[in-house]
Every structure is written in structure tokens, then in C-alpha cells.
N, C-alpha and C positions, 0 to 999 in steps of 0.2 A: 625637593621633597622638605618641608619643614624638621626640625630636630626632635620635637612631638611626636610627628606621624612615624617616627623610627620603631620598628620593633627590639624585643632585649634582642634578639640572634642579631640584627643590624645594629644595632649599639655595640656589641662583641665586637663582632668585626671590625669595627670602624675605630674601638680600640685596640683594636691585634692590631691594624694597619700604623697607627698613629706611634705604637711602640715598634714596630717593626720597621719603620721612617727611619724612628731616632739610629735604630741598630745600625742600620744599612750607612746611614752618613760616618758612628761612630766607626766601624770598621774599614769604611774606604780611609778613615782619618789616620787609624792605626797604618791601613796599606801605604800612607802617600810619607808617612813621618822619615822613616829613614832616609827619602830621599829628597828632605827638606831643602838641601843647600843648594840640590845641580836641580830645584822646579824651578821656572819662573811663575810670578804669581797669574799671568793668563792664565800657563795650560794648569795649572791649578785649579782653577776659578771654571774654568772648560768642565775638570775632574768630576768636581763640586757638583755638576748642574747632572750625572749619569743617576747620582743616588735619588735625585731630586724624580725628576723621570719615571725614572722604574716605580716609586711610592706612588705616585701620581696615577702612573698606569696600572700597574695590582689594586690597590687600595682607595683611591677615587682621592675625591681633592682636598679631603681634608689629612692625607696621610699627608699629599702632596707639597701642601704651605708649611703640613710640620717637620717635613725634609727641608722644606727652603729655609727654615730661620732656623730649621738645625745646624747645616749648611754652612748658613751665614756665620754662626757664633762659630764655629769651630775650624773654617778658614780664617775670620780674626784674631784666634787666639793661640793656633797654631802654629799660622803662615805670614800672618803680616807682623813687623816688627811695634814695637818689642815685643816679644814674646813673650806668651802665658798672663797676657792682659787683656782686654778690652781699648785700652787707649792707642788712637791712634794720633801717631806722629805729622805724616806727612798727607800732603794736599794728594796729591795721588792715590794715595792708596784706600782714602774716603771716596774717593771716584771710584776707583774698582771697586770698592765694599760695593758702594750704592746701587754700582752697573750689577752686579751678580746678583745684589738679594731684589732687583725688579725682573734682571731676566729670568729668575728662580720662579718668582710668584708667577711672573704670565705663563711661564712652558708647562706650570702646575695647574694653573687655571685650566690650560686649552686640553692637555692632558687630563685634567677629570671632567672635565666636559664629554671630551671622545667618546670616554670611558662610561660615562651618563650615558649618553647619547647613545651607545653600543650597548650598555643594558638594558634603557627604551625600547629599543628597537627587538632585542630578543626577548622584552617580556610582551609586545603587539605581537609580535609573532607565533610568541606559545598561544596569548588569546587568541589569534584569529582562527591556529589551528586547534583550538578548543570548541570555539564558535563553530568551526567546520564539522567538527565530530557531533556536535551536538545537535544541527542542521539537516545531518545524515541521517540522526538515528527519526532523529520527530517525523525528517521526509517518510519515511516508511512507516510510520505508526497511524494506524488504521482505524483507533478508537478514541478519547478522552483519557482512557485508564493507560494507553500505551503512551501517551503525551504527559501524564502522570510519572509514570516507573523511567522514563528515559530523562525528565527531567532533574528526575529523582538520586537519580544516580548519577549521572553527568558533574549534579553542581558538588553535591557531596566528595564527589572525589577530585574535583576541580579544588575547590577551597580546602578539601581535607578537616571539614566537619564533623562535630559529634554526633550529631542529628540534622534532621531535614521532613519538614512536613509539608504536605503540599494539595492544597483542598480548592476542590474545582466543583461550582455550581451548577447545573444544565436544570431544564424544567421540569425532568422525571427524577433525576438523582441526584445526590450527595457524592461527591466520588474521592480518596483521600488517600496517599499516599506516604506511607512513611520510610524511614531508612534510621537505625542508628539506634542509638542508646536511649533510655528514657529520661527527662530530668521532671523535677519537682520544681524549677520554675519557669519563669518567662522566658521566651525565646529573644536570645539578641539582637537579632534583626527580623522583621518583617516586611516583605514586600511584593506589594498587592499586583495582582496579575488583573492590569485593565484592558479589557475592549473597546470598541467604541463604541459599545452601548453601552459602556457599564463595567461595575466590577464583576468579575468573573473569576474569583479566588482569591488563593493570595502563597506565598511562600514563606515559614518559618524555618531560621534556622539557630543551630546552639555550636557556639566555639568555645571552647573555655581558655584558651590557650595557642597563638595568641589572639586580640580580638579585630575585629573586619578592619581591615586600611582599605584608604581611598581605591586603588586599584585594583582591590578584590570586590568591593558593594558596587564597582562600574562593569566590571563580569556579572555579578549576582542580577543585577539590572536588565544585559544584555539576555541576560538566557529567559527572564522572564519574560522581557517582550518576544522572545524568539516563541516561548513558549505560545505566549498566548495569542500568537501568528497561527504556530500550528493547529491549533485550536478552534478560529477561527474558519479554517482550509474547510477541519476534516467537516464542523456545523454547515458551512456551507456547501460543499459534498454531499453533504447525507441532504441537505432540505433540496438541492439540485433532482440527488436519486427520488424522495420523495415526490419532489414535481414532477420527475418521469412515469414514477410507480403511478402516480394518479390519473396521469392524461393517457400513458396506456390502458392503466380501466375503463378510463373513462369515452376509449375506443372501441374496445372492447365492449363494455355496455352495450352502447352503440349497434354495433358489427351484430354481434347476439342477440337480443333484441330486435334488431333488421332480420336476422334470419331467423329465428325462432317464431317471432309472430308472423311469417310468411309459411313457416315449416308447420305452427298449428294451427293456424288460419285454415288450412285447404285438408286435414283430415278430421278437423272438428265441423265442418260445411258436412264434410260428409256424412260422418256419425251422427248428427241433428238432422240431417234431411231424410237419412235413413231412416230413423228412431222419430220421426217425425207417420212417414209415411205409414209404418207398422201403426202406428200407434190409430192412423184416419179411422180403421175399421174397411176400410175400401181396395184392400190388398188382400185376398184371399189366402187363411194359412197353410193350405194346401196347393197352391201354385208356385209356380217354378221364382215368377220376381221374391216373393217371401223370402228363398233360398241364398238368390242373387241378395238380396238386400242387406241380408245377415250375415253373410261372405265381405259385403264391403264395411260393413261395421266390423267383423275381425279384424281386415286384412288395415285399415284405419288406425284399429288401437294395437297393432302390432306396431304400424309406423309411427306411433306415437312412442309406442314404451320403448322403441330401438334411440328418437330420438331422444330423450330421456337422462337414456343410458351413455348417449356421447355425452352428455352435459356431464355425469359426472363419473365419467374416468378423465374428462379433460381435469374436469378438476381435483383429479385424483395425481397426474402426472403435474399439472404445475404445481401442487401444493409437496412434490415429492413423495409423495408414499402408496407409490405404485409399483410396489415391491413384485414379482415375480416368484411362483410357490416349484421352483425348478424341480422337476422331475424326468430321465432317461425319456421318451416318445419317440415314435417312430412317424417321419412327415409323412409318409402314406397314410396315416390313419388321419390326423390332422386338416389333411386337405379334402382327405374323402367327407370329413364330418363336416368341413364349410361348406364342402359342394351340394351335402345331404341338405342344409337348412337353405338354401335356393333354389334349390330345385327350380321353383315351379317361376322363379325369375330368369332362368339357364335356358327355361326351354325356346326362346328365339336365337339362343345363338350354340354353337358348335362349342363345345369345351373337351379344348385335348390336356391331358397329364400324363406327364411321363417322369413317374418318380417312383425311380426304384425302391423293392419292397428291402431289398441289402442293405441302401445306404447306411452309415454308424447312424445308430444315438444321437437323437439329440438334448442338452439336459435345458429344457423348456417349460412356462406354464404353457399347460396343454391347452386351457380356456383363453386366452390373452392369446396365442399363437392361431390359435383356430379366428379370432377375432381381428388382426389381422390379414386373414386370406381373406375371410366373409367381405370385411371393410375394399381391401384392392379387389376382389371380382363385383363388388357391388359397384364398385366407379369404374370399372371396366363393362359390366352391362348400359351405365348410363348412356357412357361415351361411344360406344360400341356401334356402329347399324346394327338393323336386324339381320340376322341371318350370318353374320362377320363371326371369326375365329377364335376364343381365349384361348389361350396355350398356357401351361404352367409346369415349367423344367428344372427340375432340381441334379447338380451334379457333387459330388465330392472334390472339394476346388484342393484341397491340400490335406494333411495329417490332421490338420484342427478345424477347418471350416467347410462349410456347405454353399455354395451359389444358389439359391434359386431365384429365378428368372418369370416374371408373367407378364406375356404380350401381348395387346390385343391391335384393335383394326380402325383405333378413334385417330382421328384430324392426328397431325401433330401441334406437339407446344411448343409453343417459340422458346428458344434458347435461354432468354434471361429467365421465364416464366419456369423455369425446369426446377429450381432450386424452391421458390414458393410456393410452389403447388403442393409443399407439405408445412404452408401457415397454416394458422386456424382462421378461418372465414373465409379463407383464401378465392377467390374465382377469376378463372382465369377472359373471363367475358360476366358479368354481373347478369348481362341481359336474355342471357341463355335462359331458356326452359326449361334446362334437369334440374330437379327437388333434392332439395339436400342440407343440412345444417351447415356442411363447409365443416368438419369437424375429423373426419372418416377417416383420408391422408393424416391429418399431423396429429390423432391415434395410434396411428399408424405407427410414424415415425416413432413417438415418444414409446412404445411398448417395446420398439425392435432396438433404442437406446438402452433403455432399461432392461434387457437383456443381453447389452455387447455385440449390438451385432450395428449393423450399417445396411441403410436402403436411399438409394437413387434414380432418376429416372432417365433416360432416353429417349430421343429420338429413333425410330428406323422405317427404313424407307416405306412402310408399307402403316406403321400405324406406331404406338408405344409399346414401353418397356419399363416395367418396374424391377429392379437387383434388389437383391437383399441376398448379403454374406451373414452370416449366423454360424458361433463358436459354435464348437460339439462337447466343450464340458464349461 
């Protein structure tokens, strides 16, 4: 490091080291002076190497060289005859002094370099630790605002800056984060945030005293590079997430069109045929055929209404706006209401209900919970053979929950599909002639989840069971 690169604090420390090295040598001279006649010159020379080594080890190379020169002069002045002069009369004394000065300078150089290397290692260790801490903060960031905040706070704490501003340009907005006191002058340092695709922002830093040194500038540039990597990671993750959402949306759209187009075509065709027959004038308005055609129109319109209702319910569930209006209700009343709406469909099955009237009240949305049982009953009616039994049993499982179990005598479901039957538009066998939008069980699970409950399916020896756990409060 050049002298011009030293901060005022470092220069002051170096000056103090030079002065201390001279004092240390002078102090040793005072200690050795009373024993001058008893000490050999070689012993004195070795003792004078001690302040040289200590000065270089404690205060650096400059202090060590100062100690070496001061020791050389004191050695010559106090311990080489003639005393109290720098003259040397004997050739051997010249050799001793020359060797001493050479050894002292070499020791100063070695000790100074060792101390400098230690300082550099400690500085690199501190730099690596700060970089690790910043990387940890950036790894937890989930958006670019968090990146700017983490980068600003860690930079201003590391470099002891007076103010820092970080700006990031995105396609949708301009993100800016600042910390520290305001200044009316230009920043002392501007570091660009340069990504692979171009400039995405910059770091502006103010520090009154002292100005940034080369190692600190390197740290700032490294921090900027880490910030750019974090921003690019977040942008890539967002792009990947958007791609997945678009892919999922496209898949759902295709499934929706495939399902709804089939489900709409059948009732619309029946309604069209019935209305056409009624308008043709070939059917007497007082005959039984007219009543049957009108009943067909009414039934198919109800079918369309259910389909549209399922689509709206599913959209509310996916948007997260399905908020149950919870009130204390009797579970027996909810089940009875659902069965009354399906009275016509259940005529070809045996429905058994074992829901005691003395069960505690459950805090649920009556309409939504009625739809749960309607969907489960409709599914069981579709897949169970005529004349089979559908059973609904409810019991209090513990002081806080109720277990409801709806069983039917349908064919068993493959174990790998038991969880997937609650997915949108999922069918175990797409070629089945069973009509439906494929949304009923998915809506059912969404409603149960919104109530804080749990639903799952399991195979029985003679059919399938839907199990529901509902909290009482």
C-alpha cells in the first residue's frame, strides 16, 4: 500500500509507531549502559535486535526500520570505542556494525511483512464474513425491494458511510431505497448495478471522512455484484413462476373447455329438441308428451344452473374469496336439507342417515356445508349401482371436532388416485359415460379447507367412504 493510500488514522498510527520504536531503543540503551564494561559487543548487538523485532511486530515495517537505524546509532555511540562519538577506529568494529545493521534491517523487513500479511489475512477474513452475511440476507430476499434494503443496510454498516441510495429499474416500477443523512452535493462514489442484459440500477454512496480506500471500493463493488445476482435470481424465479402459471392456466383452460363444452352440449341439445317439438305444433298441448317435454326443459336448465354455479364457486375458491359466514347450526338439519334437494335422484338408491340430533352445534356456513353434502351425495349417486345403499354417519370425535362419514357401494378407487380425485377436472377413467364437470369434489375440498376441516377418501371392502373432520368452533 502506497503512503498516499493511507488514511489519516493510519498515518497517525504509523507516526506513533516510529516514535515508540525510537523510545524503545533509547530505553534499552539506558538499561544496558551501567553494564557496558561487563558486556561483550556481540551480546549487546543481540540485545539491540529485541527492540527492532518488537517495533516491527507491533507497529509495522516503518517502525522496524526506524528501530534498526536507532539501534545502530545507539550501539555505535554508547558501546563502540571511542565512546560518545560515531567514529570507528577498529576494522572489526566496522564489521560488527555492518552485520548488525544488515541483520536488523532484514529482521525488520521479515517481521514487518509478517505483520502486514497477518493484517491482510484478517482483512480478507472480515471481508469474507461480511460477504457471507450479505449473501445470507440476499438469499432470504423474495423481492427486489428486500434486496435493495439488505444491500443498503449491509453496505452502510460495513463501510461506515454517511448515506447510501440504491435504485433498481424494473419493467413495472422504479425501486429506490435510501438510508442516512441527506446531502446537497453529489455522491462520493457511484457503482453501477450491471446485469448480463444491461444496467439495472446503481449504488450512490456518501462518506465525509475518510474517503473510500481501494479495499473498501473493492468490497462495495463485490456487494454490488452480489446484489445483481440476487436480483437476477428473483427475476428468473418470477419468470419461471409466471411460465408455470401460464402453463397451468392453459391446461386448466383446455380441461375446462373440454369438460364444459361436453356438459353444455347435452342439456342444450335436449332443450333445443324439446322446444322445437313444442313449437312444431304437432304435439297437442293437453297431452302427456307436452308435460314430459317441459319437464325435460326444466331438468336440463337446472343442470346448466348447477354447472355454472360450480364454475363460479371454483373461481371464488381459487381467488381466495370464499369466506364462510359461520353460525351455529345443527348438522342433522344440513344433511336433511341436502337430501330434500336430491329427493328425485335418490329414489333409485337406499339412503340411510345416522346423524344424532343431540350432536353439538357446529360453527359453519349452512349454505356452503349443504353444498358439500349435495356434491358428495351427487358423486355417490353417479358412481353407485341402482338399488345400492348410501349411508351418512356422524359422531363427535373429541371435545372439539365431529367426524362425518359418507359411504357408498361404488367400485374401489386405485390407491394412487384417492388423493387426486379432489383435483379439478380429474377423472379416474376419462372414458366413463358419467356426466359432470369434474369440479364437485374439488369444490367440496375447498369449502372444507375454508372451514378449517379435513376431507379424504378411502376404499372399503364393499365400496368407498368420504371422511370429513369438522371443528365445532
